[in-house]
N, C-alpha and C positions, 0 to 999 in steps of 0.2 A: 504493500500500500504506500509506503514511504517513497519508493522509487516512482510509482505512478504519479504521486503528487509533485515530486521534483521535476519529472519530465513534463508534466502539464504546465507548471510554472514557466519552464523554459519555452514551451510552445506559445504561451501568452506573450512573451517578449517578441517572438517572431511576427506576431500580428501587426506590430507597428512598422515592420520592415518589408511589408509587401502590400499587394493590392487587396488583401483580404477584407480589411475594415472598410475600405472604400466601396467594394463590391456589395457588401451587405447593406450599405446605406443607399447606394445608387439604385439597386433593384426595386425596393419598395417605393422610394421617392419618385423614380421615373414612372412607374405604373400609376401611382397616386396622381401625379401631375398630369399625365396623359389623359386619364379618365376624367379628371376634374375639368379639364379644358373641353373635352367632348360634351359632357353633360351641362356645362355652363352655357353652351350655345345650342343645347337640345332641350329646351324647356318643355316642348310638347311631348317628348319621349318620357321625361320624368313625370309629367302629369298623367301620362297613360298608365304608369306603373306606380300608383299610389299605395302606401305612403312612399315618398321619394327616398327617404333615408334608408328604408329596407332595400330598395332597388340599388342604391349606391353601394351598400355593403355587399349585396349579392353579386353585383357586377365586378366589384374588386376581387372578391374571392374566387369568382369564376376565372378571371384573367390570371390571378395568382397561381391557382392550382393547375391550370392547363398550360401556362406559358412560363411565367417568371420563376415559380418554385422549382419545376424540373430543371430549368436552365441554371438556376443558382446552385441547386444540389449537385449539378455536374461541374460547374465552374469552380466552386470552392475547393474540392479535393484536388483538382488539377493545379490550381494556384499554390495550394499548400505543399503537395508533393514536389512541384517544380521548384519551390523555394529551396528545398534540400539540395537539389541538383545544382542550382545556380550558385549557392554558397559553398558547394563542395565540402559539406560537413557530414554527408550521409554515412560514409564508412567510419568516420570518427564516432558517430552516435552509436553505431552497431557494436562497437567494442566496449561501450560503457558497461559498468557492473549492474545491469538490469536485464531481466528476461526479454528476449527478442519480441515476444508477443506484446509486451507493454508499449513498445513503440507504436504498434498498430492501434492498440486500444486508446492511446493518448491522441493520436491523429484523429481517430474516429470521434472521440469526445470533443476535440477541438472543432471539428466540422459541424457536429450537432449543435454546439454552443453558438457558433457563428450564424447558422441558419435560423436558430431560435431567436437570436437577437434581431435578425432581419424581420421575422414575423411579428415580433413584439413592436418593432418600429411601425410596421404597417398597421397594426391594431391601434396604436396611438394616433397615427395620422388620420385614420378614418373618421374619428369624431370631429375634429376641427374642420376637416374637409366637408363633411355633411352639413355642418353649421354654416360654413361659408356658402355652400350651395343654397341653403335655406334663406340666407340673407339676400340672395339674388333672385331666387325663384319664388319664395313665399311659403305660406303655410302648408302647401301640398307636400313638403318634405316630411312633416310630422316630427314627433319626438325621437330621441335617440333610442333605437331598439336594442337595449343592452343584452337581452337574452339571445337574440339572433347574432349579435356581434360576437359574443363569447362562445356560442355554439360553433359558429363557422371557424373562429380562431382556434378553438380546441381541436376540432376535426382536422384542420390543416396542419397543426403541430404534430398530431399523431400520424397523419398521413406522410409527413416529411421524413420520419425516422427511417423507414425502410429505403427510401430514395437515397438518403445520405450514406447509409451503410453500403448499399449496392455500389454507389459511385466511388466511395472510398476504396473499395476493393478493386473495382474496374480500373480506376486511374492508376493504381499500383501495378496491375497486370498488363494493361494496354494503354500506356500514356498517350495523350494527344487531345488538344482542345476540340478539334474538329470531330473526332470520333466520339468523345463524350457527349457533345451537344447533339450530334446526330442520333445517338442511342437514346438520349433523354427525350428529345422532341419526337423522334420516331416512335418510341415506346408509348408516349402520351397519346399520340395521334391514333395508334392502333387500339389502345385501351379505351379511348373515348368512344370508339365505334361499338364497343361491346359493354358500355357502362349500363349497369342495372339489369343485364341479361342473365348473369350466372354468378353464383356465390364464389366460384373458383377465381374470379377476378382479384380477390384479395391475396392470392398467392403469386402475383406478379408485382414488381416494385411500383408500378404506376396504377395499380388497381384502385387504391383508395382515392388518389387525387382525381382520377377520371370520373369518380362518382359525383363530382360537383355538377355535372351535366344532368344526372339522374334526379337530383333533388333541387334543381334551380326553380322549379315551379312552386311558388310560395303557397298556392292554394291546395297543393297536394304534396306538401313537403314531407319527406321521410329521410332524416339524416341517418345513413346506414352505420350506426355505431356497431352493429353486429360484425362489420368487416374488421374492426380493430384487433380482435384476438388473432385472426389469421395473419394480418399484416405484421403484428408484433412478433409472432412466431417466425415468420419469414425473415424479419430483421435479425432475430437471434441466430437463426441458422446461417445467414449470410455473415454475421459477425464471427461465428465459429469458423466458417470457411476462410474468411479473410485472415483471421489470426493464425490458423494452421498453415495456410498458404504462405503467409509472411514469414513464419518461424522456420519453415523448411528450406527457404532460399538462403544461400550463403551471402549473396549480395543483392541489394535492391536493383531492379531493372533501370532505375533512374540514377543509380550511383555511378 
């Protein structure tokens, strides 16, 4: 446990020396700003989906789960693993007096923490964003739907775990920004076509995030919390695979 904590503290120092912190800020801010501009000049659309605050939250989490979250979950591990290669410290880290598996677990924990911070930032931005729209559009925005906001946020947080675990392993085994983004967006696109059709969707990394399509209808909303156990189980299995795979290699493919 002591070695894990020490390694994680060292990992936190690296956050300031890369694009990691900037990426977790830019992803939610860019999405928030883009959708805010669209709805600012689409008052008729907001009035059609009353209350507007609910529509604002739904639209943001639809875009987040289907585009920005998969892309961010692919980008963060690539930036993180690539940092070791550029600094030429990887082989030095591997000879430290700590189990080899701890390096992978610390990287995974770091990636989970970073993506969670991005999602917390999105959650925080949605409230003033909706209020800003309300000041422009009027009463059709309605009050802040706190329950909907926290339900969608909680679902997205749980759905992101398996994505991050999968890409942490994939970026180690097959490095490359192009490959990671192609897998992330391609997997999301395929999964979205089968959203809500079978319970087996929870056993693929993008199964939960693609469910945002299935419950976007607010009048027939069913947030599929029953997908959570299968998704968490898959995340655990991928974590074990990543740990064993990392431990049995003498050198990192990026080293």
